[in-house]
C-alpha positions as CSV (number, residue, x, y, z in Angstrom):
1,M,-34.5,13.0,35.8
2,T,-33.8,14.7,39.1
3,A,-33.3,13.0,42.4
4,T,-36.7,14.2,43.5
5,R,-38.4,12.8,40.5
6,D,-36.5,9.5,40.9
7,T,-37.6,9.3,44.5
8,R,-41.2,10.0,43.6
9,V,-41.2,7.3,40.9
10,L,-39.6,4.8,43.3
11,L,-42.2,5.6,46.0
12,G,-44.9,5.3,43.4
13,V,-43.7,1.9,42.3
14,L,-43.4,0.7,45.9
15,F,-46.9,1.9,46.7
16,L,-48.2,0.3,43.5
17,A,-46.7,-3.1,44.4
18,A,-48.0,-2.9,48.0
19,A,-51.5,-1.9,46.8
20,T,-51.5,-4.7,44.3
21,V,-50.6,-7.3,47.0
22,G,-53.2,-5.5,49.2
23,A,-55.9,-6.1,46.5
24,W,-55.1,-9.8,46.5
25,L,-55.2,-9.9,50.4
26,L,-58.5,-7.9,50.5
27,W,-60.4,-10.0,48.0
28,L,-58.7,-13.4,47.7
29,G,-56.0,-13.9,50.4
30,W,-58.3,-14.9,53.2
31,D,-60.3,-17.6,51.4
32,T,-58.8,-21.1,51.4
33,R,-61.9,-23.3,51.6
34,Y,-63.1,-25.4,48.7
35,T,-66.8,-26.2,48.3
36,V,-67.8,-29.8,47.6
37,D,-71.1,-30.5,46.0
38,A,-72.8,-33.3,48.0
39,Q,-74.5,-34.8,45.1
40,T,-71.7,-34.9,42.5
41,G,-68.7,-34.8,44.7
42,A,-67.2,-32.0,42.5
43,S,-65.2,-29.4,44.3
44,S,-64.9,-25.7,43.4
45,G,-63.1,-22.8,44.8
46,P,-61.5,-21.5,46.8
47,Y,-62.8,-18.2,45.4
48,E,-66.4,-17.2,44.8
49,A,-67.3,-15.2,41.6
50,W,-67.9,-12.0,43.6
51,Q,-64.4,-12.1,45.1
52,V,-62.8,-12.4,41.7
53,I,-64.9,-9.7,40.2
54,G,-64.1,-7.4,43.1
55,C,-60.4,-8.1,42.8
56,V,-60.4,-7.5,39.1
57,L,-62.3,-4.2,39.5
58,T,-59.9,-3.1,42.2
59,L,-56.9,-3.9,40.0
60,V,-58.5,-2.1,37.0
61,L,-59.0,1.0,39.1
62,L,-55.4,0.7,40.5
63,A,-53.9,0.3,37.0
64,G,-55.9,3.1,35.5
65,F,-55.0,5.5,38.3
66,A,-51.3,4.4,38.3
67,G,-51.2,4.9,34.6
68,T,-52.0,8.6,35.1
69,R,-49.1,9.0,37.6
70,L,-46.4,6.5,36.4
71,S,-45.3,5.2,33.0
72,P,-47.4,2.3,31.9
73,W,-44.1,0.6,31.1
74,L,-43.6,0.6,34.9
75,V,-47.1,0.0,36.0
76,A,-47.6,-3.3,34.0
77,P,-44.5,-5.2,35.2
78,V,-44.9,-4.0,38.8
79,M,-48.5,-5.1,39.0
80,T,-47.9,-8.3,37.1
81,V,-45.0,-9.4,39.2
82,A,-46.5,-8.4,42.5
83,F,-49.9,-10.1,41.9
84,T,-48.5,-13.2,40.2
85,A,-45.9,-13.7,43.0
86,V,-48.4,-13.5,45.9
87,W,-51.0,-15.6,44.0
88,S,-48.3,-18.2,43.2
89,W,-47.0,-18.3,46.7
90,R,-50.4,-19.1,48.1
91,A,-51.3,-21.6,45.4
92,A,-48.0,-23.4,45.6
93,G,-48.5,-23.9,49.3
94,T,-51.9,-25.4,49.0
95,D,-51.7,-27.5,45.8
96,D,-50.3,-31.0,45.8
97,S,-50.9,-31.7,42.1
98,G,-48.6,-29.1,40.7
99,L,-51.3,-27.5,38.6
100,W,-50.8,-24.2,40.4
101,V,-48.0,-23.6,37.8
102,V,-50.6,-23.6,35.0
103,G,-52.8,-21.2,37.0
104,G,-49.7,-19.0,37.7
105,I,-49.0,-18.8,34.0
106,L,-52.6,-17.8,33.3
107,V,-52.5,-15.2,36.1
108,L,-49.1,-13.8,34.7
109,V,-50.5,-13.5,31.2
110,G,-53.8,-12.0,32.3
111,M,-52.1,-9.5,34.6
112,A,-49.6,-8.5,31.9
113,V,-52.2,-7.9,29.3
114,G,-54.8,-6.3,31.6
115,S,-52.5,-4.0,33.4
116,T,-50.8,-2.9,30.2
117,L,-54.0,-2.1,28.4
118,V,-55.6,-0.4,31.4
119,S,-52.6,1.7,32.4
120,F,-52.2,2.9,28.8
121,A,-55.9,3.8,28.8
122,G,-55.4,5.6,32.1
123,R,-52.4,7.5,30.7
124,R,-54.4,8.6,27.7
125,I,-57.4,9.6,29.6
126,G,-55.2,11.5,32.1
127,R,-53.5,13.4,29.3
128,R,-56.9,14.3,27.7
129,M,-58.2,15.6,31.0
130,A,-55.1,17.7,31.6
131,R,-55.6,19.4,28.2
132,R,-59.2,20.3,28.8
133,P,-59.9,23.9,29.5
134,T,-61.2,24.6,33.0
């Protein structure tokens, strides 16, 4: 690899990490309120279904696009570490029970599997599109 290619990859990785954290901020980072059902007393939250769906779709688009530009072997760990770190940071600060660790593990596994599959699919689609005659 040349210095220019190394620099381009490094900038791509930094942008991907920032965009991943940005997806969390955009969809989930601002909501900290739990909803309590007045009849049952059960609490839910802090996220609504539409927030999680929006975040997942954003991350899918990000991983797919990044897979066309960077190696999926870079995309998956960068997205996994960035999202899990920011999610865990917030969860650890707001959870007194310690169950955030279980959630963090689930987020880690989900991000690892999802970003790996989607970035490889993005890579494959990107290569097919590049081979198509214009």
